[in-house]
N, CA, C and O atoms as a GROMACS GRO file, in nm:
protein
  564
    1UNK      N    1 -23.765  14.402  -2.332
    1UNK     CA    2 -23.784  14.431  -2.473
    1UNK      C    3 -23.744  14.576  -2.499
    1UNK      O    4 -23.784  14.668  -2.427
    2UNK      N    5 -23.665  14.595  -2.602
    2UNK     CA    6 -23.616  14.728  -2.638
    2UNK      C    7 -23.723  14.801  -2.719
    2UNK      O    8 -23.782  14.744  -2.811
    3UNK      N    9 -23.747  14.924  -2.685
    3UNK     CA   10 -23.840  15.008  -2.758
    3UNK      C   11 -23.782  15.034  -2.898
    3UNK      O   12 -23.672  15.087  -2.910
    4UNK      N   13 -23.857  14.997  -3.002
    4UNK     CA   14 -23.809  15.013  -3.140
    4UNK      C   15 -23.780  15.159  -3.174
    4UNK      O   16 -23.696  15.187  -3.259
    5UNK      N   17 -23.849  15.252  -3.106
    5UNK     CA   18 -23.820  15.395  -3.131
    5UNK      C   19 -23.678  15.428  -3.089
    5UNK      O   20 -23.610  15.506  -3.156
    6UNK      N   21 -23.632  15.369  -2.979
    6UNK     CA   22 -23.494  15.391  -2.935
    6UNK      C   23 -23.395  15.335  -3.036
    6UNK      O   24 -23.293  15.397  -3.065
    7UNK      N   25 -23.426  15.218  -3.089
    7UNK     CA   26 -23.338  15.156  -3.189
    7UNK      C   27 -23.330  15.245  -3.312
    7UNK      O   28 -23.222  15.271  -3.365
    8UNK      N   29 -23.447  15.293  -3.359
    8UNK     CA   30 -23.449  15.382  -3.478
    8UNK      C   31 -23.372  15.511  -3.451
    8UNK      O   32 -23.297  15.559  -3.537
    9UNK      N   33 -23.390  15.568  -3.332
    9UNK     CA   34 -23.321  15.691  -3.298
    9UNK      C   35 -23.170  15.671  -3.296
    9UNK      O   36 -23.095  15.750  -3.354
   10UNK      N   37 -23.125  15.565  -3.230
   10UNK     CA   38 -22.981  15.539  -3.222
   10UNK      C   39 -22.926  15.505  -3.359
   10UNK      O   40 -22.818  15.551  -3.395
   11UNK      N   41 -22.997  15.424  -3.436
   11UNK     CA   42 -22.952  15.388  -3.570
   11UNK      C   43 -22.941  15.512  -3.659
   11UNK      O   44 -22.845  15.526  -3.734
   12UNK      N   45 -23.036  15.601  -3.649
   12UNK     CA   46 -23.034  15.724  -3.727
   12UNK      C   47 -22.912  15.809  -3.691
   12UNK      O   48 -22.843  15.861  -3.780
   13UNK      N   49 -22.886  15.823  -3.563
   13UNK     CA   50 -22.771  15.902  -3.519
   13UNK      C   51 -22.640  15.840  -3.566
   13UNK      O   52 -22.551  15.910  -3.614
   14UNK      N   53 -22.628  15.708  -3.551
   14UNK     CA   54 -22.504  15.641  -3.593
   14UNK      C   55 -22.485  15.648  -3.744
   14UNK      O   56 -22.374  15.670  -3.792
   15UNK      N   57 -22.594  15.631  -3.818
   15UNK     CA   58 -22.585  15.637  -3.964
   15UNK      C   59 -22.541  15.776  -4.011
   15UNK      O   60 -22.460  15.788  -4.102
   16UNK      N   61 -22.595  15.879  -3.948
   16UNK     CA   62 -22.557  16.016  -3.984
   16UNK      C   63 -22.409  16.039  -3.956
   16UNK      O   64 -22.339  16.099  -4.037
   17UNK      N   65 -22.362  15.991  -3.843
   17UNK     CA   66 -22.219  16.006  -3.810
   17UNK      C   67 -22.132  15.930  -3.908
   17UNK      O   68 -22.026  15.978  -3.949
   18UNK      N   69 -22.176  15.811  -3.946
   18UNK     CA   70 -22.099  15.729  -4.039
   18UNK      C   71 -22.090  15.797  -4.176
   18UNK      O   72 -21.982  15.803  -4.235
   19UNK      N   73 -22.200  15.847  -4.224
   19UNK     CA   74 -22.200  15.917  -4.354
   19UNK      C   75 -22.108  16.039  -4.347
   19UNK      O   76 -22.029  16.062  -4.438
   20UNK      N   77 -22.120  16.117  -4.240
   20UNK     CA   78 -22.034  16.235  -4.224
   20UNK      C   79 -21.886  16.197  -4.223
   20UNK      O   80 -21.804  16.264  -4.286
   21UNK      N   81 -21.853  16.090  -4.152
   21UNK     CA   82 -21.713  16.048  -4.142
   21UNK      C   83 -21.659  16.003  -4.277
   21UNK      O   84 -21.545  16.034  -4.312
   22UNK      N   85 -21.739  15.930  -4.351
   22UNK     CA   86 -21.694  15.882  -4.483
   22UNK      C   87 -21.677  15.998  -4.579
   22UNK      O   88 -21.581  16.002  -4.656
   23UNK      N   89 -21.768  16.092  -4.576
   23UNK     CA   90 -21.757  16.208  -4.663
   23UNK      C   91 -21.637  16.295  -4.623
   23UNK      O   92 -21.568  16.348  -4.710
   24UNK      N   93 -21.613  16.308  -4.495
   24UNK     CA   94 -21.503  16.392  -4.447
   24UNK      C   95 -21.366  16.332  -4.477
   24UNK      O   96 -21.269  16.406  -4.495
   25UNK      N   97 -21.357  16.201  -4.483
   25UNK     CA   98 -21.227  16.137  -4.504
   25UNK      C   99 -21.191  16.117  -4.650
   25UNK      O  100 -21.090  16.054  -4.680
   26UNK      N  101 -21.271  16.167  -4.740
   26UNK     CA  102 -21.249  16.139  -4.882
   26UNK      C  103 -21.105  16.164  -4.928
   26UNK      O  104 -21.058  16.096  -5.019
   27UNK      N  105 -21.037  16.257  -4.869
   27UNK     CA  106 -20.899  16.283  -4.909
   27UNK      C  107 -20.796  16.231  -4.811
   27UNK      O  108 -20.676  16.243  -4.837
   28UNK      N  109 -20.838  16.173  -4.701
   28UNK     CA  110 -20.744  16.128  -4.598
   28UNK      C  111 -20.766  15.980  -4.568
   28UNK      O  112 -20.828  15.945  -4.467
   29UNK      N  113 -20.715  15.895  -4.653
   29UNK     CA  114 -20.729  15.752  -4.635
   29UNK      C  115 -20.614  15.698  -4.551
   29UNK      O  116 -20.506  15.758  -4.549
   30UNK      N  117 -20.635  15.587  -4.482
   30UNK     CA  118 -20.530  15.524  -4.403
   30UNK      C  119 -20.464  15.415  -4.486
   30UNK      O  120 -20.520  15.370  -4.586
   31UNK      N  121 -20.346  15.372  -4.444
   31UNK     CA  122 -20.274  15.268  -4.515
   31UNK      C  123 -20.281  15.139  -4.435
   31UNK      O  124 -20.245  15.135  -4.318
   32UNK      N  125 -20.329  15.033  -4.500
   32UNK     CA  126 -20.338  14.900  -4.440
   32UNK      C  127 -20.269  14.803  -4.534
   32UNK      O  128 -20.310  14.789  -4.649
   33UNK      N  129 -20.164  14.736  -4.487
   33UNK     CA  130 -20.089  14.640  -4.567
   33UNK      C  131 -20.043  14.702  -4.699
   33UNK      O  132 -20.050  14.639  -4.805
   34UNK      N  133 -19.997  14.826  -4.692
   34UNK     CA  134 -19.945  14.894  -4.809
   34UNK      C  135 -20.051  14.945  -4.904
   34UNK      O  136 -20.019  14.992  -5.013
   35UNK      N  137 -20.177  14.938  -4.865
   35UNK     CA  138 -20.287  14.982  -4.951
   35UNK      C  139 -20.366  15.090  -4.878
   35UNK      O  140 -20.396  15.076  -4.760
   36UNK      N  141 -20.400  15.195  -4.948
   36UNK     CA  142 -20.477  15.304  -4.886
   36UNK      C  143 -20.625  15.266  -4.887
   36UNK      O  144 -20.684  15.239  -4.992
   37UNK      N  145 -20.684  15.266  -4.767
   37UNK     CA  146 -20.825  15.228  -4.755
   37UNK      C  147 -20.901  15.330  -4.672
   37UNK      O  148 -20.844  15.397  -4.586
   38UNK      N  149 -21.028  15.340  -4.699
   38UNK     CA  150 -21.115  15.428  -4.623
   38UNK      C  151 -21.184  15.353  -4.511
   38UNK      O  152 -21.161  15.234  -4.490
   39UNK      N  153 -21.267  15.423  -4.440
   39UNK     CA  154 -21.339  15.366  -4.326
   39UNK      C  155 -21.426  15.248  -4.370
   39UNK      O  156 -21.441  15.151  -4.294
   40UNK      N  157 -21.482  15.255  -4.489
   40UNK     CA  158 -21.566  15.145  -4.540
   40UNK      C  159 -21.492  15.013  -4.547
   40UNK      O  160 -21.547  14.909  -4.514
   41UNK      N  161 -21.366  15.018  -4.591
   41UNK     CA  162 -21.289  14.896  -4.612
   41UNK      C  163 -21.211  14.852  -4.488
   41UNK      O  164 -21.170  14.736  -4.480
   42UNK      N  165 -21.191  14.940  -4.394
   42UNK     CA  166 -21.112  14.911  -4.274
   42UNK      C  167 -21.207  14.873  -4.161
   42UNK      O  168 -21.245  14.958  -4.081
   43UNK      N  169 -21.244  14.745  -4.155
   43UNK     CA  170 -21.346  14.697  -4.060
   43UNK      C  171 -21.306  14.723  -3.914
   43UNK      O  172 -21.392  14.758  -3.832
   44UNK      N  173 -21.178  14.706  -3.881
   44UNK     CA  174 -21.133  14.729  -3.744
   44UNK      C  175 -21.153  14.874  -3.704
   44UNK      O  176 -21.206  14.903  -3.597
   45UNK      N  177 -21.112  14.964  -3.789
   45UNK     CA  178 -21.129  15.107  -3.761
   45UNK      C  179 -21.276  15.144  -3.755
   45UNK      O  180 -21.317  15.225  -3.672
   46UNK      N  181 -21.356  15.085  -3.844
   46UNK     CA  182 -21.499  15.110  -3.844
   46UNK      C  183 -21.561  15.066  -3.712
   46UNK      O  184 -21.640  15.140  -3.653
   47UNK      N  185 -21.526  14.947  -3.665
   47UNK     CA  186 -21.583  14.897  -3.540
   47UNK      C  187 -21.539  14.980  -3.420
   47UNK      O  188 -21.618  15.005  -3.329
   48UNK      N  189 -21.414  15.024  -3.419
   48UNK     CA  190 -21.369  15.111  -3.310
   48UNK      C  191 -21.444  15.244  -3.310
   48UNK      O  192 -21.487  15.292  -3.206
   49UNK      N  193 -21.458  15.301  -3.428
   49UNK     CA  194 -21.530  15.428  -3.440
   49UNK      C  195 -21.676  15.411  -3.401
   49UNK      O  196 -21.732  15.495  -3.330
   50UNK      N  197 -21.738  15.303  -3.446
   50UNK     CA  198 -21.879  15.277  -3.412
   50UNK      C  199 -21.894  15.260  -3.261
   50UNK      O  200 -21.991  15.309  -3.203
   51UNK      N  201 -21.799  15.192  -3.197
   51UNK     CA  202 -21.805  15.175  -3.052
   51UNK      C  203 -21.798  15.308  -2.979
   51UNK      O  204 -21.870  15.331  -2.882
   52UNK      N  205 -21.712  15.396  -3.027
   52UNK     CA  206 -21.697  15.529  -2.967
   52UNK      C  207 -21.827  15.610  -2.984
   52UNK      O  208 -21.877  15.670  -2.889
   53UNK      N  209 -21.879  15.610  -3.106
   53UNK     CA  210 -22.004  15.683  -3.133
   53UNK      C  211 -22.120  15.623  -3.054
   53UNK      O  212 -22.204  15.696  -3.001
   54UNK      N  213 -22.124  15.491  -3.047
   54UNK     CA  214 -22.231  15.423  -2.975
   54UNK      C  215 -22.231  15.467  -2.829
   54UNK      O  216 -22.337  15.498  -2.774
   55UNK      N  217 -22.114  15.470  -2.766
   55UNK     CA  218 -22.106  15.511  -2.626
   55UNK      C  219 -22.155  15.654  -2.609
   55UNK      O  220 -22.229  15.684  -2.515
   56UNK      N  221 -22.115  15.743  -2.698
   56UNK     CA  222 -22.156  15.883  -2.689
   56UNK      C  223 -22.308  15.897  -2.708
   56UNK      O  224 -22.373  15.972  -2.635
   57UNK      N  225 -22.363  15.827  -2.806
   57UNK     CA  226 -22.506  15.840  -2.835
   57UNK      C  227 -22.593  15.775  -2.727
   57UNK      O  228 -22.699  15.829  -2.693
   58UNK      N  229 -22.551  15.661  -2.673
   58UNK     CA  230 -22.628  15.598  -2.566
   58UNK      C  231 -22.622  15.687  -2.441
   58UNK      O  232 -22.720  15.698  -2.368
   59UNK      N  233 -22.508  15.749  -2.417
   59UNK     CA  234 -22.496  15.843  -2.305
   59UNK      C  235 -22.592  15.960  -2.324
   59UNK      O  236 -22.657  16.003  -2.229
   60UNK      N  237 -22.602  16.010  -2.446
   60UNK     CA  238 -22.694  16.119  -2.477
   60UNK      C  239 -22.840  16.075  -2.456
   60UNK      O  240 -22.921  16.152  -2.403
   61UNK      N  241 -22.873  15.954  -2.496
   61UNK     CA  242 -23.008  15.901  -2.475
   61UNK      C  243 -23.037  15.892  -2.325
   61UNK      O  244 -23.146  15.928  -2.280
   62UNK      N  245 -22.941  15.843  -2.249
   62UNK     CA  246 -22.960  15.832  -2.104
   62UNK      C  247 -22.975  15.970  -2.039
   62UNK      O  248 -23.055  15.987  -1.948
   63UNK      N  249 -22.899  16.069  -2.086
   63UNK     CA  250 -22.913  16.204  -2.033
   63UNK      C  251 -23.053  16.259  -2.059
   63UNK      O  252 -23.113  16.321  -1.972
   64UNK      N  253 -23.104  16.235  -2.180
   64UNK     CA  254 -23.240  16.280  -2.213
   64UNK      C  255 -23.343  16.211  -2.125
   64UNK      O  256 -23.439  16.274  -2.081
   65UNK      N  257 -23.324  16.083  -2.100
   65UNK     CA  258 -23.416  16.009  -2.014
   65UNK      C  259 -23.415  16.066  -1.872
   65UNK      O  260 -23.520  16.082  -1.810
   66UNK      N  261 -23.297  16.098  -1.821
   66UNK     CA  262 -23.287  16.154  -1.687
   66UNK      C  263 -23.354  16.291  -1.680
   66UNK      O  264 -23.419  16.323  -1.580
   67UNK      N  265 -23.338  16.372  -1.784
   67UNK     CA  266 -23.400  16.504  -1.786
   67UNK      C  267 -23.553  16.494  -1.787
   67UNK      O  268 -23.621  16.581  -1.734
   68UNK      N  269 -23.607  16.387  -1.847
   68UNK     CA  270 -23.752  16.366  -1.849
   68UNK      C  271 -23.801  16.302  -1.720
   68UNK      O  272 -23.922  16.289  -1.699
   69UNK      N  273 -23.710  16.262  -1.632
   69UNK     CA  274 -23.749  16.197  -1.507
   69UNK      C  275 -23.752  16.046  -1.515
   69UNK      O  276 -23.792  15.979  -1.419
   70UNK      N  277 -23.712  15.991  -1.630
   70UNK     CA  278 -23.703  15.845  -1.644
   70UNK      C  279 -23.568  15.799  -1.591
   70UNK      O  280 -23.477  15.880  -1.573
   71UNK      N  281 -23.556  15.672  -1.565
   71UNK     CA  282 -23.429  15.618  -1.519
   71UNK      C  283 -23.336  15.586  -1.634
   71UNK      O  284 -23.375  15.595  -1.751
   72UNK      N  285 -23.214  15.551  -1.602
   72UNK     CA  286 -23.118  15.507  -1.703
   72UNK      C  287 -23.166  15.375  -1.764
   72UNK      O  288 -23.242  15.301  -1.702
   73UNK      N  289 -23.120  15.348  -1.884
   73UNK     CA  290 -23.148  15.218  -1.944
   73UNK      C  291 -23.084  15.111  -1.858
   73UNK      O  292 -22.969  15.126  -1.816
   74UNK      N  293 -23.156  15.002  -1.830
   74UNK     CA  294 -23.092  14.896  -1.752
   74UNK      C  295 -22.992  14.823  -1.841
   74UNK      O  296 -22.994  14.837  -1.963
   75UNK      N  297 -22.904  14.744  -1.780
   75UNK     CA  298 -22.794  14.682  -1.853
   75UNK      C  299 -22.841  14.593  -1.969
   75UNK      O  300 -22.782  14.596  -2.077
   76UNK      N  301 -22.947  14.516  -1.946
   76UNK     CA  302 -22.995  14.427  -2.053
   76UNK      C  303 -23.052  14.506  -2.170
   76UNK      O  304 -23.025  14.473  -2.286
   77UNK      N  305 -23.128  14.609  -2.142
   77UNK     CA  306 -23.185  14.694  -2.247
   77UNK      C  307 -23.073  14.767  -2.321
   77UNK      O  308 -23.075  14.775  -2.444
   78UNK      N  309 -22.977  14.819  -2.247
   78UNK     CA  310 -22.863  14.890  -2.306
   78UNK      C  311 -22.788  14.798  -2.403
   78UNK      O  312 -22.758  14.837  -2.516
   79UNK      N  313 -22.759  14.677  -2.358
   79UNK     CA  314 -22.685  14.580  -2.439
   79UNK      C  315 -22.763  14.544  -2.566
   79UNK      O  316 -22.706  14.540  -2.676
   80UNK      N  317 -22.893  14.518  -2.551
   80UNK     CA  318 -22.976  14.482  -2.666
   80UNK      C  319 -22.992  14.600  -2.762
   80UNK      O  320 -22.989  14.582  -2.884
   81UNK      N  321 -23.008  14.720  -2.708
   81UNK     CA  322 -23.017  14.840  -2.791
   81UNK      C  323 -22.892  14.856  -2.876
   81UNK      O  324 -22.901  14.883  -2.996
   82UNK      N  325 -22.777  14.841  -2.815
   82UNK     CA  326 -22.650  14.853  -2.888
   82UNK      C  327 -22.639  14.746  -2.996
   82UNK      O  328 -22.597  14.775  -3.109
   83UNK      N  329 -22.676  14.622  -2.963
   83UNK     CA  330 -22.666  14.512  -3.058
   83UNK      C  331 -22.757  14.537  -3.179
   83UNK      O  332 -22.715  14.521  -3.294
   84UNK      N  333 -22.880  14.576  -3.152
   84UNK     CA  334 -22.975  14.600  -3.261
   84UNK      C  335 -22.934  14.719  -3.348
   84UNK      O  336 -22.943  14.712  -3.470
   85UNK      N  337 -22.890  14.827  -3.285
   85UNK     CA  338 -22.850  14.946  -3.361
   85UNK      C  339 -22.727  14.916  -3.446
   85UNK      O  340 -22.718  14.961  -3.560
   86UNK      N  341 -22.631  14.841  -3.391
   86UNK     CA  342 -22.512  14.805  -3.467
   86UNK      C  343 -22.552  14.718  -3.588
   86UNK      O  344 -22.505  14.741  -3.699
   87UNK      N  345 -22.638  14.619  -3.564
   87UNK     CA  346 -22.682  14.532  -3.673
   87UNK      C  347 -22.754  14.611  -3.782
   87UNK      O  348 -22.735  14.585  -3.900
   88UNK      N  349 -22.835  14.707  -3.743
   88UNK     CA  350 -22.907  14.789  -3.840
   88UNK      C  351 -22.813  14.882  -3.916
   88UNK      O  352 -22.834  14.909  -4.034
   89UNK      N  353 -22.710  14.931  -3.849
   89UNK     CA  354 -22.621  15.030  -3.911
   89UNK      C  355 -22.517  14.966  -4.002
   89UNK      O  356 -22.500  15.012  -4.115
   90UNK      N  357 -22.447  14.863  -3.956
   90UNK     CA  358 -22.339  14.805  -4.036
   90UNK      C  359 -22.351  14.654  -4.054
   90UNK      O  360 -22.264  14.592  -4.116
   91UNK      N  361 -22.456  14.594  -4.000
   91UNK     CA  362 -22.474  14.450  -4.012
   91UNK      C  363 -22.580  14.417  -4.115
   91UNK      O  364 -22.601  14.491  -4.211
   92UNK      N  365 -22.647  14.307  -4.093
   92UNK     CA  366 -22.753  14.263  -4.183
   92UNK      C  367 -22.890  14.282  -4.120
   92UNK      O  368 -22.984  14.211  -4.154
   93UNK      N  369 -22.900  14.377  -4.030
   93UNK     CA  370 -23.028  14.406  -3.967
   93UNK      C  371 -23.074  14.292  -3.878
   93UNK      O  372 -22.992  14.232  -3.808
   94UNK      N  373 -23.203  14.261  -3.880
   94UNK     CA  374 -23.256  14.158  -3.792
   94UNK      C  375 -23.197  14.019  -3.818
   94UNK      O  376 -23.202  13.933  -3.729
   95UNK      N  377 -23.143  13.996  -3.937
   95UNK     CA  378 -23.084  13.865  -3.968
   95UNK      C  379 -22.941  13.850  -3.917
   95UNK      O  380 -22.886  13.741  -3.923
   96UNK      N  381 -22.881  13.957  -3.868
   96UNK     CA  382 -22.741  13.956  -3.827
   96UNK      C  383 -22.710  13.841  -3.732
   96UNK      O  384 -22.612  13.769  -3.752
   97UNK      N  385 -22.790  13.824  -3.629
   97UNK     CA  386 -22.760  13.720  -3.531
   97UNK      C  387 -22.764  13.580  -3.592
   97UNK      O  388 -22.694  13.491  -3.543
   98UNK      N  389 -22.842  13.559  -3.696
   98UNK     CA  390 -22.851  13.427  -3.758
   98UNK      C  391 -22.743  13.408  -3.865
   98UNK      O  392 -22.691  13.298  -3.881
   99UNK      N  393 -22.711  13.515  -3.937
   99UNK     CA  394 -22.610  13.505  -4.043
   99UNK      C  395 -22.471  13.478  -3.985
   99UNK      O  396 -22.388  13.417  -4.051
  100UNK      N  397 -22.446  13.523  -3.863
  100UNK     CA  398 -22.315  13.505  -3.802
  100UNK      C  399 -22.309  13.386  -3.708
  100UNK      O  400 -22.204  13.359  -3.649
  101UNK      N  401 -22.419  13.314  -3.692
  101UNK     CA  402 -22.426  13.199  -3.602
  101UNK      C  403 -22.398  13.072  -3.680
  101UNK      O  404 -22.476  13.034  -3.767
  102UNK      N  405 -22.286  13.004  -3.650
  102UNK     CA  406 -22.250  12.882  -3.721
  102UNK      C  407 -22.349  12.769  -3.697
  102UNK      O  408 -22.356  12.675  -3.776
  103UNK      N  409 -22.426  12.776  -3.589
  103UNK     CA  410 -22.524  12.671  -3.560
  103UNK      C  411 -22.645  12.681  -3.652
  103UNK      O  412 -22.719  12.583  -3.666
  104UNK      N  413 -22.668  12.796  -3.713
  104UNK     CA  414 -22.781  12.812  -3.805
  104UNK      C  415 -22.738  12.760  -3.942
  104UNK      O  416 -22.644  12.812  -4.003
  105UNK      N  417 -22.809  12.658  -3.988
  105UNK     CA  418 -22.773  12.597  -4.115
  105UNK      C  419 -22.871  12.627  -4.227
  105UNK      O  420 -22.841  12.603  -4.344
  106UNK      N  421 -22.988  12.681  -4.194
  106UNK     CA  422 -23.090  12.701  -4.295
  106UNK      C  423 -23.161  12.832  -4.269
  106UNK      O  424 -23.172  12.876  -4.155
  107UNK      N  425 -23.209  12.891  -4.374
  107UNK     CA  426 -23.282  13.017  -4.363
  107UNK      C  427 -23.399  13.014  -4.460
  107UNK      O  428 -23.385  12.966  -4.572
  108UNK      N  429 -23.510  13.064  -4.417
  108UNK     CA  430 -23.625  13.076  -4.508
  108UNK      C  431 -23.638  13.219  -4.558
  108UNK      O  432 -23.744  13.257  -4.607
  109UNK      N  433 -23.532  13.297  -4.545
  109UNK     CA  434 -23.533  13.434  -4.595
  109UNK      C  435 -23.549  13.430  -4.746
  109UNK      O  436 -23.495  13.341  -4.811
  110UNK      N  437 -23.621  13.525  -4.803
  110UNK     CA  438 -23.650  13.522  -4.947
  110UNK      C  439 -23.534  13.572  -5.031
  110UNK      O  440 -23.540  13.680  -5.089
  111UNK      N  441 -23.426  13.491  -5.038
  111UNK     CA  442 -23.314  13.528  -5.124
  111UNK      C  443 -23.352  13.500  -5.268
  111UNK      O  444 -23.423  13.403  -5.296
  112UNK      N  445 -23.307  13.582  -5.359
  112UNK     CA  446 -23.338  13.562  -5.500
  112UNK      C  447 -23.210  13.566  -5.581
  112UNK      O  448 -23.105  13.606  -5.532
  113UNK      N  449 -23.221  13.524  -5.704
  113UNK     CA  450 -23.105  13.532  -5.794
  113UNK      C  451 -23.075  13.680  -5.820
  113UNK      O  452 -23.166  13.762  -5.828
  114UNK      N  453 -22.950  13.709  -5.833
  114UNK     CA  454 -22.912  13.847  -5.863
  114UNK      C  455 -22.890  13.861  -6.013
  114UNK      O  456 -22.895  13.763  -6.086
  115UNK      N  457 -22.866  13.981  -6.057
  115UNK     CA  458 -22.841  14.004  -6.199
  115UNK      C  459 -22.713  13.935  -6.244
  115UNK      O  460 -22.697  13.905  -6.363
  116UNK      N  461 -22.621  13.908  -6.149
  116UNK     CA  462 -22.496  13.844  -6.189
  116UNK      C  463 -22.517  13.695  -6.216
  116UNK      O  464 -22.427  13.628  -6.266
  117UNK      N  465 -22.637  13.642  -6.181
  117UNK     CA  466 -22.668  13.504  -6.216
  117UNK      C  467 -22.630  13.402  -6.111
  117UNK      O  468 -22.656  13.284  -6.132
  118UNK      N  469 -22.570  13.440  -6.001
  118UNK     CA  470 -22.531  13.344  -5.899
  118UNK      C  471 -22.650  13.314  -5.809
  118UNK      O  472 -22.722  13.406  -5.769
  119UNK      N  473 -22.671  13.188  -5.778
  119UNK     CA  474 -22.785  13.151  -5.694
  119UNK      C  475 -22.738  13.093  -5.562
  119UNK      O  476 -22.619  13.095  -5.531
  120UNK      N  477 -22.831  13.041  -5.486
  120UNK     CA  478 -22.803  12.984  -5.355
  120UNK      C  479 -22.762  12.839  -5.366
  120UNK      O  480 -22.784  12.775  -5.470
  121UNK      N  481 -22.703  12.787  -5.258
  121UNK     CA  482 -22.679  12.643  -5.255
  121UNK      C  483 -22.811  12.575  -5.222
  121UNK      O  484 -22.912  12.643  -5.205
  122UNK      N  485 -22.813  12.442  -5.212
  122UNK     CA  486 -22.937  12.369  -5.191
  122UNK      C  487 -23.003  12.393  -5.056
  122UNK      O  488 -23.119  12.353  -5.038
  123UNK      N  489 -22.936  12.454  -4.960
  123UNK     CA  490 -22.993  12.469  -4.827
  123UNK      C  491 -23.066  12.601  -4.806
  123UNK      O  492 -23.103  12.632  -4.693
  124UNK      N  493 -23.087  12.680  -4.911
  124UNK     CA  494 -23.149  12.813  -4.899
  124UNK      C  495 -23.063  12.908  -4.817
  124UNK      O  496 -23.114  13.008  -4.768
  125UNK      N  497 -22.937  12.880  -4.802
  125UNK     CA  498 -22.846  12.968  -4.729
  125UNK      C  499 -22.742  13.019  -4.828
  125UNK      O  500 -22.684  12.940  -4.902
  126UNK      N  501 -22.718  13.149  -4.830
  126UNK     CA  502 -22.621  13.201  -4.926
  126UNK      C  503 -22.482  13.143  -4.902
  126UNK      O  504 -22.440  13.126  -4.787
  127UNK      N  505 -22.412  13.114  -5.008
  127UNK     CA  506 -22.275  13.065  -4.997
  127UNK      C  507 -22.180  13.180  -5.026
  127UNK      O  508 -22.222  13.287  -5.068
  128UNK      N  509 -22.051  13.156  -5.004
  128UNK     CA  510 -21.952  13.261  -5.029
  128UNK      C  511 -21.952  13.305  -5.175
  128UNK      O  512 -21.917  13.419  -5.205
  129UNK      N  513 -21.991  13.216  -5.265
  129UNK     CA  514 -21.994  13.251  -5.407
  129UNK      C  515 -22.118  13.332  -5.442
  129UNK      O  516 -22.124  13.393  -5.550
  130UNK      N  517 -22.214  13.334  -5.355
  130UNK     CA  518 -22.341  13.401  -5.381
  130UNK      C  519 -22.330  13.550  -5.349
  130UNK      O  520 -22.273  13.586  -5.246
  131UNK      N  521 -22.382  13.637  -5.433
  131UNK     CA  522 -22.373  13.780  -5.406
  131UNK      C  523 -22.444  13.820  -5.277
  131UNK      O  524 -22.406  13.919  -5.214
  132UNK      N  525 -22.547  13.744  -5.236
  132UNK     CA  526 -22.616  13.778  -5.111
  132UNK      C  527 -22.524  13.758  -4.992
  132UNK      O  528 -22.528  13.836  -4.897
  133UNK      N  529 -22.440  13.654  -4.997
  133UNK     CA  530 -22.345  13.631  -4.887
  133UNK      C  531 -22.244  13.745  -4.884
  133UNK      O  532 -22.213  13.798  -4.778
  134UNK      N  533 -22.195  13.783  -5.001
  134UNK     CA  534 -22.095  13.891  -5.006
  134UNK      C  535 -22.155  14.020  -4.955
  134UNK      O  536 -22.089  14.095  -4.882
  135UNK      N  537 -22.279  14.048  -4.991
  135UNK     CA  538 -22.344  14.170  -4.943
  135UNK      C  539 -22.361  14.164  -4.792
  135UNK      O  540 -22.332  14.261  -4.722
  136UNK      N  541 -22.407  14.049  -4.742
  136UNK     CA  542 -22.433  14.035  -4.598
  136UNK      C  543 -22.304  14.042  -4.516
  136UNK      O  544 -22.309  14.076  -4.398
  137UNK      N  545 -22.191  14.010  -4.575
  137UNK     CA  546 -22.066  14.008  -4.502
  137UNK      C  547 -21.972  14.122  -4.541
  137UNK      O  548 -21.853  14.120  -4.508
  138UNK      N  549 -22.024  14.220  -4.612
  138UNK     CA  550 -21.943  14.335  -4.646
  138UNK      C  551 -21.954  14.440  -4.535
  138UNK      O  552 -22.048  14.435  -4.457
  139UNK      N  553 -21.860  14.533  -4.527
  139UNK     CA  554 -21.868  14.636  -4.424
  139UNK      C  555 -21.993  14.721  -4.435
  139UNK      O  556 -22.030  14.789  -4.340
  140UNK      N  557 -22.060  14.720  -4.552
  140UNK     CA  558 -22.176  14.805  -4.573
  140UNK      C  559 -22.307  14.729  -4.566
  140UNK      O  560 -22.413  14.785  -4.593
  141UNK      N  561 -22.300  14.602  -4.529
  141UNK     CA  562 -22.423  14.523  -4.522
  141UNK      C  563 -22.510  14.571  -4.408
  141UNK      O  564 -22.618  14.518  -4.386
   0.00000   0.00000   0.00000
């Protein structure tokens, strides 16, 4: 089981880096398919950058653990920590694993109608037309 404090610490560090990167790139957008896009819209670049930051931050956490006399994070904890922090930072948080799993057909999550008036389909699962689905599948979800 991953210590939630570690998840919060890593998520905080990654979020700060992400905000800094987006603010810093305001004048330097990349071109994708003839269109200038920022880090928010360029999912591939975002994931590469997040992977790089994740490696640096987990390394920093491990260094701190070693300095305190604790051991390195074991592989299972490391993997779960990265998954949870990524989901919290750019995914849908704790629901990420279910929202992206095609085997999950139903959710009892408390989705509500949005101001735009679009609702859920009959299965209590957001559809592509539903704003909740769009939010959950956007780079900023």
